[in-house]
C-alpha positions as CSV (number, residue, x, y, z in Angstrom):
1,X,-26.9,15.3,11.2
2,X,-29.6,16.5,8.8
3,X,-31.3,14.1,6.4
4,X,-29.5,15.7,3.5
5,X,-26.2,15.2,5.2
6,X,-27.0,11.6,6.0
7,X,-27.9,10.9,2.4
8,X,-24.7,12.5,1.2
9,X,-22.6,10.5,3.7
10,X,-24.3,7.3,2.6
11,X,-23.5,8.0,-1.1
12,X,-19.9,8.7,-0.2
13,X,-19.5,5.6,1.9
14,X,-21.2,3.4,-0.8
15,X,-18.9,4.8,-3.5
16,X,-15.8,4.3,-1.4
17,X,-16.9,0.7,-0.5
18,X,-17.4,-0.2,-4.2
19,X,-14.3,1.4,-5.5
20,X,-11.8,0.9,-2.7
21,X,-12.9,-1.2,0.3
22,X,-14.5,-4.2,-1.5
23,X,-11.6,-4.7,-3.9
24,X,-9.1,-4.6,-1.0
25,X,-11.2,-7.0,1.0
26,X,-11.3,-9.4,-2.0
27,X,-7.5,-9.1,-2.2
28,X,-7.1,-10.0,1.5
29,X,-9.5,-12.9,1.0
30,X,-7.6,-14.2,-2.0
31,X,-4.3,-14.1,0.0
32,X,-5.8,-16.4,2.6
33,X,-7.0,-19.1,0.2
34,X,-3.9,-21.2,1.0
35,X,-4.3,-20.8,4.7
36,X,-2.1,-19.1,7.2
37,X,0.8,-21.5,6.4
38,X,0.5,-20.7,2.7
39,X,0.3,-17.0,3.4
40,X,3.4,-17.1,5.6
41,X,5.3,-19.3,3.1
42,X,4.6,-16.8,0.3
43,X,5.6,-13.6,2.1
44,X,8.8,-15.2,3.6
45,X,10.1,-16.9,0.5
46,X,13.7,-15.9,-0.1
47,X,13.0,-14.3,-3.5
48,X,10.0,-12.4,-2.2
49,X,11.9,-11.1,0.8
50,X,14.8,-10.0,-1.3
51,X,12.4,-8.2,-3.7
52,X,10.6,-6.5,-0.7
53,X,13.9,-5.3,0.8
54,X,15.0,-3.8,-2.5
55,X,11.6,-2.2,-3.0
56,X,11.6,-0.6,0.5
57,X,15.2,0.6,0.4
58,X,14.8,2.1,-3.1
59,X,11.4,3.7,-2.2
60,X,12.8,5.2,1.0
61,X,15.8,6.6,-0.9
62,X,13.6,8.1,-3.6
63,X,11.3,9.6,-0.9
64,X,14.3,11.3,0.8
65,X,15.6,12.7,-2.5
66,X,12.2,14.0,-3.3
67,X,11.9,15.7,0.0
68,X,14.9,17.8,-0.8
69,X,14.6,18.3,-4.6
70,X,10.8,18.6,-4.5
71,X,11.0,21.4,-1.9
72,X,13.7,23.2,-3.9
73,X,11.7,23.0,-7.1
74,X,8.6,24.3,-5.4
75,X,10.6,27.1,-3.9
76,X,11.9,28.1,-7.4
77,X,8.5,28.0,-8.9
78,X,6.9,30.1,-6.2
79,X,9.7,32.6,-5.4
80,X,11.4,33.1,-8.8
81,X,10.2,34.5,-12.1
82,X,11.7,33.2,-15.3
83,X,10.8,32.6,-18.9
84,X,9.1,29.3,-19.6
85,X,7.8,28.7,-16.1
86,X,4.6,27.3,-17.5
87,X,6.6,24.7,-19.4
88,X,8.4,23.6,-16.2
89,X,5.0,23.3,-14.5
90,X,3.7,21.1,-17.3
91,X,6.9,18.9,-17.2
92,X,6.4,18.4,-13.4
93,X,2.8,17.2,-13.9
94,X,3.7,15.0,-16.9
95,X,4.3,11.8,-14.7
96,X,0.7,12.2,-13.5
97,X,-0.6,11.9,-17.1
98,X,2.0,9.7,-18.8
99,X,1.4,5.9,-18.7
100,X,4.1,4.4,-16.5
101,X,4.9,1.8,-19.2
102,X,5.8,4.7,-21.5
103,X,8.1,6.0,-18.8
104,X,9.9,2.7,-18.7
105,X,10.4,2.7,-22.4
106,X,11.7,6.3,-22.3
107,X,14.1,5.4,-19.5
108,X,15.4,2.3,-21.4
109,X,15.8,4.4,-24.6
110,X,17.9,7.1,-22.7
111,X,19.8,5.0,-20.1
112,X,19.8,1.6,-21.8
113,X,22.3,-0.3,-24.0
114,X,21.6,2.0,-27.0
115,X,21.8,5.2,-25.0
116,X,22.3,8.3,-27.2
117,X,24.3,9.9,-24.3
118,X,26.4,6.8,-23.6
119,X,25.0,6.2,-20.1
120,X,23.9,2.6,-19.6
121,X,22.5,1.8,-16.2
122,X,20.0,-0.8,-17.5
123,X,19.5,-3.9,-15.4
124,X,21.0,-2.3,-12.3
125,X,19.6,-0.9,-9.1
126,X,20.4,2.6,-10.2
127,X,17.9,2.1,-12.9
128,X,15.2,1.4,-10.3
129,X,16.0,4.7,-8.5
130,X,15.9,6.7,-11.7
131,X,12.6,5.3,-12.8
132,X,11.0,5.8,-9.4
133,X,12.3,9.4,-9.3
134,X,10.6,10.1,-12.5
135,X,7.1,8.8,-11.5
136,X,7.3,10.3,-8.0
137,X,8.5,13.8,-9.1
138,X,5.3,15.7,-8.7
139,X,4.2,14.6,-5.2
140,X,6.4,16.8,-3.0
141,X,6.4,19.7,-5.4
142,X,2.6,19.9,-5.6
143,X,2.3,19.4,-1.8
144,X,4.7,22.1,-0.9
145,X,3.9,24.7,-3.6
146,X,0.5,25.8,-2.3
147,X,1.9,26.1,1.2
148,X,4.7,28.4,-0.1
149,X,2.1,30.5,-2.0
150,X,0.1,31.0,1.2
151,X,3.2,31.7,3.4
152,X,3.2,35.3,4.7
153,X,6.4,36.9,3.4
154,X,6.1,39.6,6.1
155,X,7.3,37.0,8.7
156,X,10.5,36.5,6.8
157,X,11.0,40.2,6.3
158,X,10.5,40.8,10.0
159,X,13.0,38.1,10.9
160,X,15.5,39.7,8.5
161,X,15.0,43.1,10.0
162,X,15.7,41.7,13.5
163,X,19.1,40.4,12.2
164,X,18.2,36.8,11.5
165,X,20.4,35.1,8.8
166,X,18.9,33.5,5.8
167,X,19.4,30.1,7.3
168,X,17.8,31.1,10.6
169,X,14.8,32.5,8.8
170,X,14.4,29.4,6.7
171,X,14.9,26.9,9.6
172,X,12.8,28.7,12.2
173,X,10.0,30.3,10.1
174,X,9.8,28.8,6.6
175,X,10.6,25.1,7.3
176,X,8.1,24.6,10.2
177,X,5.4,25.8,7.9
178,X,6.5,23.7,5.0
179,X,7.0,20.5,7.1
180,X,3.4,19.2,6.9
181,X,3.4,19.6,3.1
182,X,6.8,18.0,2.7
183,X,5.6,15.1,4.9
184,X,2.5,14.6,2.8
185,X,4.4,14.6,-0.4
186,X,7.0,12.2,1.0
187,X,4.3,9.8,2.1
188,X,2.6,9.8,-1.3
189,X,5.9,9.4,-3.1
190,X,6.9,6.5,-0.9
191,X,3.6,4.8,-1.4
192,X,3.7,5.3,-5.2
193,X,7.3,3.9,-5.4
194,X,6.5,0.8,-3.3
195,X,3.8,-0.3,-5.8
196,X,5.4,0.9,-9.0
197,X,5.5,-1.6,-11.9
198,X,5.3,-0.1,-15.4
199,X,8.4,2.2,-15.2
200,X,10.7,-0.5,-13.8
201,X,9.6,-3.6,-15.6
202,X,11.8,-3.0,-18.7
203,X,14.9,-1.2,-17.5
204,X,15.6,-3.3,-14.5
205,X,15.9,-6.7,-16.2
206,X,13.9,-8.2,-13.3
207,X,16.8,-10.3,-12.0
208,X,15.8,-12.3,-8.9
209,X,17.8,-11.2,-5.8
210,X,19.4,-8.4,-7.8
211,X,17.0,-6.0,-9.6
212,X,13.6,-7.6,-9.0
213,X,11.1,-5.4,-7.1
214,X,8.0,-6.6,-5.4
215,X,5.5,-5.5,-8.0
216,X,7.4,-7.5,-10.7
217,X,7.7,-10.4,-8.3
218,X,3.9,-10.3,-7.8
219,X,3.4,-10.3,-11.6
220,X,5.7,-13.3,-11.9
221,X,3.7,-15.2,-9.3
222,X,0.5,-14.5,-11.2
223,X,2.1,-15.8,-14.4
224,X,3.2,-19.0,-12.7
225,X,-0.3,-19.6,-11.4
226,X,0.3,-18.7,-7.8
227,X,-2.5,-16.2,-7.4
228,X,-2.8,-16.6,-3.6
229,X,1.0,-16.1,-3.2
230,X,0.8,-12.9,-5.4
231,X,-2.1,-11.7,-3.3
232,X,-0.2,-12.4,0.0
233,X,2.7,-10.3,-1.1
234,X,0.3,-7.6,-2.3
235,X,-1.3,-7.5,1.1
236,X,2.1,-6.9,2.7
237,X,2.8,-4.0,0.3
238,X,-0.7,-2.6,1.0
239,X,-0.2,-2.8,4.8
240,X,3.2,-1.1,4.5
241,X,1.9,1.7,2.3
242,X,-1.2,2.2,4.5
243,X,0.9,2.2,7.7
244,X,3.3,4.8,6.2
245,X,0.4,7.0,5.2
246,X,-1.2,6.8,8.6
247,X,2.1,7.5,10.4
248,X,3.0,10.5,8.2
249,X,-0.6,11.8,8.6
250,X,-0.3,11.6,12.4
251,X,3.1,13.3,12.3
252,X,1.8,16.0,10.0
253,X,-1.1,16.7,12.3
254,X,1.3,16.9,15.3
255,X,3.5,19.3,13.5
256,X,0.5,21.5,12.5
257,X,-0.8,21.6,16.1
258,X,2.6,22.4,17.5
259,X,3.0,25.4,15.1
260,X,-0.5,26.6,15.6
């Protein structure tokens, strides 16, 4: 490695350490202040386990829905031309820019007790799914869209000329090329949903054992002065999200090598 390359690598590693690695290390350290017994007691408390189960199930459901709808939206944006496409693109990116607490208020205004469309799902598990769908909308769309743009349409035309049906063309040519992008978007959507707070804190009611997700449970532990317990639950969420990202990344690389 050249001296210039070594300097650049050093800057990158230093930046990542200060911004990412050191804060995460401090979180892990905070979670062990009560000892291994305190850590285990925090992550296995009935309320914490119930919140974690609800979080994982809701996040998994949202990721699966995003895999389908996100791919469909990306397909429409790339393959179809229609008036107002730029507005649709802006709407898809809005969750990236909008503070999640504003999302929560918007959801409560539309789907709460004073709903103008007479749809009240506030303080239910359905509200969790709706809020998470909003904040995770862009991930699959923006992961699949550039893949579709680079996909050679001549392959599809050749398959059609050889008598392949639309489904055969999609399943054997298009989908294998899209799969790495879909997996990337699904992993990001799942990780985002697992740690989401602002969009769910108002509309769910935060009822223990019913509508309380892990992020809200962590906030409650902090408010009650149990910072090490909150850190312990946070470490569990961190490990799950990181594990999912690594697993999906490995699966994506495998799919890419297989299709190469």
